[in-house]
N, C-alpha and C positions, 0 to 999 in steps of 0.2 A: 831461857829467853837468847834469842840469836839477833843480831843486827848483822845484815849483808851489805858488805859496802862495793861500790862501783866507783873507779878512779876517774879522775880527770883526763883530758886529752894529752898522751904523752907519758902518763901516769902508770903505776903499776900497784899490785896487791900492797907490796911492801910499805907503800905511804900510809897504810892505816896499822900498823904495828903499835904505835903509840897509842890509838884508839883502844886496840884490843888490850893493851896493859892497865891501861886506865880504867876500863870497863870490868875487867876480870875481878873476881870469878863468877859474878851474877849474871853478866850477859857475855856468851860466846860471840865474838866478831868472826865472821868469813869475808874475805875479800876476793872479788873476782880478778882473775888474772887474764886480761885480753890476750888474744893470739898476737904473735909478732914481736914480742918483748922479752926480754931476760930469760927465762928458762923456757919460754916458748918461742923464743926469736926465729926458730926454724920453721914455723907456721906462718900460712899466710895470714896478713891482715885482714881485718874485717873493717869495711868502711862505711857500714850502715846501722844507724841506731836501732832500726828494727831487729836486723840480724843478731846483733848483740844482745838484744834484749830477749829474742827467742830463745838462744843457747843459754841464758841466764835462768829464764822460766824453766828450760828443759832440766837444767843442772839442779834445780832447787827441789825437783820432785825427789831427790833423794835425802833431802834435809828437811822432810815434814813431820818430823817428830816432834816438833816444839813450835811455840810461836816464834815468828820471826818478823823483824821490820825491816824496810830496806831504806839504805841511805846512800846518795850519790853526789859527787861535786862536779859542777860544770857539765862536760860531756856526762858523766855518771848520773848526773840529776835527771836528763833525759832518758837514759837507759834503765834507770830504776823506776822511772814513771811509767814506761812502757811495760816494764816487768810486771808492775803492779796491773796495769791494765788485761796482760795475759791472763793473770788469775782471776780477775773479775769476768773475762770473758768465759773462763773455764768453769766458773762455779766453784761451790767448795770452800775450803779454807784457803785464805790468802794472807797477804800481810796485815799486821795488826796497826801498822803505822808508816808512813812516808816520809822521808825528810829529803828536802831537794834543796841543794846547796849550791850559791854560786851561779845560777843561771836564771834567766828571765822565763816566763811563762812559755809553754809550748807553743801558744797561738800570739806571742809577741816576737814577729820575724823580724829580722835585721839583715839587709843584703850584705853578705861578707864572703870573702874569696881568697882568704889566707893560704888555705890548701893550694892554691895556684901559684903562690908566690916562689921565687928563687928559693935554693936552699938557705942562703946568708939571709935573705929577707925573711924567712919563716923562722930562722932562730934568733932573728932580731926581736921578732914579734912575741916569741914565747919569752925571752928575756925582759921585755918590756913589762910583761904581766907580773914578772917574780914567781917565787915558787920554785925555782930550777935552779940548782947550784952552778954557777958559771963555769966553775972547772970542770964539769961533766961536759959540757957542750963544747969547750974549748979544746977537748983531745978530738984528733980526727978519726981514730979509730972508733971512739965512742960514739961521735957524731954520726958516723956511718951505720952505726947499729941503730941508733935512736930515730934517724930521720925518717924511714919508711913508715914506722909505726904512727910518728908524731904527724906525720902528711896525712896518713890514713884516718886518724883520730880528728883531725880537723874537717876533712872531706867529710866524715859522718856527721859532725856537729853543725856543718854549715848547709849541707844539703838535706838536713832533717825538716821535713814537715808534718806538721800534726794532721792525722787522718781520722776517719770514723773509726769507731770502736766503743767497747765497753767504758763506762767511766769507773773511775777509782771509788772502792767502796770503804776506804780505810780513812782516817783523819790526815791531813797533810801540814807537815811543818816546813814552811820555806825559811832558810837561812840566807843572809845576804850580808856584804860588808858596805858600809855606808859610801865608800869612795871606790866602788868596783866600777872600772870603765865600761866592762860589758854589760853590765845590769842595774838598771836604774831602780829605785826603791818602788816605782810605780811598775816597772817590769816584774819585780820579784811578788809583789803585792797581787799581780794579776794571776797567781798561781790558784787563788780562791776560787777561780771559774771552773777548775778542775778537781776541786775537793767537793766532798759532801756536805750538804747544807749544816751549818755550825760546826764543821769539822776542820778549820782551817786557822792557822796561827802565822805570823810574820815575826820572825827573830832578826833583829838589826844589830850586828857588830861593827865595832871600829875597825876600818881596814878596808883592804883594797881587794882583788879578786881571790888571793889566797890570804884571807882574814884567818882562816882555819889556822895557819901557822902561828900568827900573834896572839889569838885568842884561844887556843887549845884548851886552857883548863874551863873557859867560860862555856865553850862549845861541848865539852864531854860532859859539864855538869846539866847542861840543858838535855842531852840525850839520856842521862842517867834518869833525870827526872821523870822524863816521858815515858821511859820504859819500864818504870819501876812498879807500875801496875800489873805488868805481864810477866810474873814470875813463877806461876805454876805450869811445870812441865805437861806436856803431852806425853802419850804412850811412846816410849822409846824405842825405835825400830832395833829388831835383832842385829846384834853386831856391830852397831854402830860406834865409831871411836869418838868420844865426846872432847877428846883433846884435839882434833884436827881443827886447824884455823883458816883454811883457804880452800876452795875447790877452784880447780882449773877448768875453763870451757872450752875442750878440745875434740878431738873426733869421736871420741866415746859418746859425746852429747849430741852429735849431729844425725 
């Protein structure tokens, strides 16, 4: 079984290392590294949810030898949702489960323009949400590396509009914090509109936008329980390295 994770705005693949450790060995965790950060900082940032999803779906064609589920937090929730729609439109095997965390339903739009703020105001907004080490953004050199990707991610999230396309075919679990200023319980529950009949549940945890940090054990337990029924491996592709824990969506996937 594989769980493919998509990070939040400004986040990176490394955010999901604790999840990978907690779910091993029964679940192999892959994490997307968006262009423009860390080991991919020289690549142009992608400021479109649809393009990030297209690259994600394209990359996953090389990882189809096992059942897989998708997990995304905040911006990553929308990317994971659109990846699932790509597979639904293409037919054949797709994700067996979709987990969307810390994000309102795709059709619950809020007029937001954080990506247009000054650098200082953008950093202040990020710090107010929590989830980011203040010392990281206090260093001028680190800030200069982080800001372009952060602004691009916010632009992707804030300019996303739900469009026509295939419906998700797998069960959907929405996870949210009960004090998340970015997602109300009603907005999280509205994900049910994008799930197949009888295939939706809402899990509410104590915490704010980054409830994942404070409730990590509870979240991992919820993931483990819902993935436990998908333990039979598909045919393994020749030469596949089962120890890989991340796939980068780069030029080779374009």
